[in-house]
N, C-alpha and C positions, 0 to 999 in steps of 0.2 A: 598577243597574236589574235587575229580575227578567225571567225569560223571558216571562211573561205581559204585563208592561208593554211589553216590546219588540214583542211581537206586536200589542198594541193600538195602539201608536204607528205601527207599520208599516201596519196596516190603515187608519188615518186618513190616512196619506200616500198610499196607493193610492186611497182614496176622493177625496181632494182633487185628485189628478192625473187623475181620471176615466178610469182604465184600464178595459179591457173584460175580462170573464171568459168562461168557457165551454170552457176547455181543461183540464179536470180539477177546477176549482172554479167556484162560481157567485157568490161574494161576496168582499169584501175581507178579512174575518177569516180565512176558510179559506185564501185565497191567501197572506196574510201568515204564517199558521202554517206552511204548506207551506215557504215560502222560509226562514223563520227556523229551523225544525227541521232542514231539510236542510242548511243552512249550518253548523249546530252538530253534525251527525252524529248527531242524535237520531231515534228512530223516528217516522215521520209520524203514527202513531196514539197518540203519547204523550198521557196524560191531562193536561189543563191546569187542572183543578179537582178537588175531592174529596180524600179522605185520602191517596191515593197520587200526588197531582198533582206535576208538575214545574213548575207555573206560578210558584211562589215561589222557584224556583232562582235564586240570584244569578248574574249574568253578569260575566265579566271585561271590561275595556275592549277587549281583542283580540276576544273573542267578539261583543260588541255591534257593533264596527266591521265585522267580517266579514259579519254579517247585514245591517247597514245598507247595505253596499256592494252586496249582492245585490238588496236591495229597490230601491235607486236604479237599478241596471241594468234592473230590470223596468220602472221608470217611464220611463227615458230611451230605452231601445231599443224599447219597446212589443212586445217579443217575448213569446210565451207562456212561462210559467214553465218548462215542460218543456224548452224549448230552452236555458234557462240552467242547468238541473240535469242535462240529458241523461237524464232519467228520467220516465216517466209510468206511471200505474197504471190498469188497466182490470179491473173485477171482481176486485180483490184480487191481480192478477197484475202484476208489474213488467216494464216494457219500456224498452229503450234507444230514445231518439229524438234526432234533430237536424233541421236545416233541410231535409234531403233528403226528409222525409216530413211529412204532416200529423200533428198530435198525436192519438193514438188516443182516440176517444170514441164509437165506434159503439154505437148502441142494440141492435144485433144481438147483441152480447156478452152483455147481460143476458138476452136471450131464450134463448140457448144454455144459459147457466149455470142459469137458473131452470126449464129444461125446457119452455118455452112452445111450442116447435115440435115436441116429441117426438111429439105426436099424429099429425102428418103424415108421420113417418118410418116406415120399414118394418124388420122384423127383418133384412132383407137389406141395409139401408143400410150401405155400406162405403166408397164413394168420395166424397170431399168436395172441392169446389173453392172456394177463397176468391179470388174475382175482384176485382181492384183491391186486392191485399193490403196495399199500403203498407208499414208497418213489420212486417207479419206477425202483428199481434195477434189477429185473428180466426182465422187459421190455427192459431196456438198454442192459443188457448182451445178451439177445436173439437177439436183433437187431445187436449187434456187432459180434455175433457168426454166425448168419445166414444172410449174407448181401443181399440175394435175397428175403427177406421177408418184409412184412409190419406188424407192431405190434400195437395192441390196448391195452392200459393199463386202467383198470377200477377199481373204488373203490366207496364204499358208502360214504366215508368221503371226503368232499370238502377240508378240511384241508390237508389231505394226498395228494390229487391231486395237491394242491399248492406246496407241497414239491417235488412231482414227476416232476412237470413242471420245477423246478429249475434244477433237474438232467438231464432231457431230453435236456434242453437248454445247460447245462454244457458240454454235450458230443456231441452237434451239431447234434442231431437226430430228430429235429423238423419235417423234411420232411418224416420220416419213422415211427414215433410213434405218435399215436393219444391218447389223454387222455380224458376219459369220466366218468361222475358220473353215477353210476348204482347200484341198489340193486341186486346183483348177476347178472344173465343174462337177467333180465326182462325189462331193459330199451329199448324202441324202437330204440333210437339212437345207442345203442350198437349193437342191432340185425342187424341194417342196415350195419354194418361193417363186418358181417359174410356172409356166414357160415365160421367157423374156421377149419383149418386143425390141429392146435395144440393149446391146452389150457393148460396153466401153472397156478397152483393155490396153494398158500400157505395161506389157509384160517384161520379164527379163529377156533381153534380146542381144546383148553384147557378145560377139563371137570371142573365142578363146584367145586369139592373137591380140585383138584390140583390148581385151580385158587386161592382159599382161602389160600393155603399154599405157594404161590409163595414168594420168597425173595423180599425185597423192590425194588431192581433194576428192577425187572420185573413189579412190581406194578406201577413203574414210567411211564410205557408205556401205550398207550391208551387201555383201557379195550375192546373197540369195536373190536380191531384187534386181541384179544386173546381169549375172552370168546366164547366157543362153546356150551354152554348149559349144561344140567345135565350130559350127556355122551360125550360131546365134538363134537357131530355129527350133531347139528342143521343145520348149514350152509352147511355141506357136503351133507346132504340129499337133500337139495334144488338144489345144483349143479348137483348131479347125476341124479336128475329127469329132470332138464331143459337142461343140456348140449347136449344130443343127438339131440335135435330139432334145434340146432344152430351150428352143426358140419357137415363137409363134410364126405361122405363115406370113411372109412379107417382112419378117424381122431382119434387122441388120446388125452387123458387128463392125465397130470402128476400132481399128487396130494400129497402134504405133509401133514402128519397127526401126526408127532412127536411121542410121546410115547403112542399114543392112538390106537395102532393096535388091542388090544383086544376089545376095544369098537367098532372099525370099523367092525371087523369081526362079532361081535354080531349083529350089525345093518344091515349088508349086508352079511349074511352067504352063499348065493348062487351066489354072484357076482364073476366072474372070473377076477382076476387082476394079474399083474406081480409086485413083490416086487423088488425094485431096490437097488443095492449095493451102499452105500455111506460111507463116512468117519465115520459116526455115526452108521454104521450097515446096515442091510437089512430089517428093519421093520419100517422105518421112512417115506419113499416115495414110492408111488405105481404108476403104469401106468395102465390105463384101456382104452380099445378101445370103440369107439362109439357103435359098434355092441354089445359089452358086456353090456353096460349101457342100451340098449334098452330092454334087457331081464328083467330088473326091472319093466318094465311097461306092461309085458305080464301076 
């Protein structure tokens, strides 16, 4: 059996098993390629067709069995592939992951890397907060993209922060990223690192009905990082109320709310925000200034 044949066979098995995607891949072929290439120790960007393709590479029985075992684990456990490989990629950056954190997939990462929020930043932008940092991916990407900043990553989960520590150390950013345990913005230790020029936040925002209907792959992730209450806006309300008090004049908050735009607009009908264009559309991530947030308290 060749490498490509094994990937095609694996993709068919994933399709027949009706597994769900969305944790790094969007289809069975890409998922099968990820798992097979990873199991064989091959680069995940290996060409599978063309003159330099590895697709026709013959596999030993040991190699085929090893890859097939990983594919079967994906089907039987319904865990995201990243939990099986302990590796996830976001904007070309590799991160360690396990069941203590959700698999990194925030659209905010692409906005940072592509410079889509640079227009709203200032020359004086220096302090960045990654609120709900999870495995630390946004904190790391922000630090890599904005070399003149210092970054604080905070999370309510001590388990998540332990994973974030692995990733901060992995990328050699110990001197520029501080990790703190905090319930939102309310920890005095976190407040001492402010005020912040830029806050990035991919919070728990899944509404109760949607949470109950999530596929098994999403239910394998920590509920704390997903559940946003009845309308998905519980944590968001807290952030918008507290953030202005811990931001510099002209500071901005970049907030991901997924498919909850209608709930967001129902909860904050008079709040002036900017919806940002992403690969998933222009209703998933918003930007709001400190000055706009202060109107909620008037």
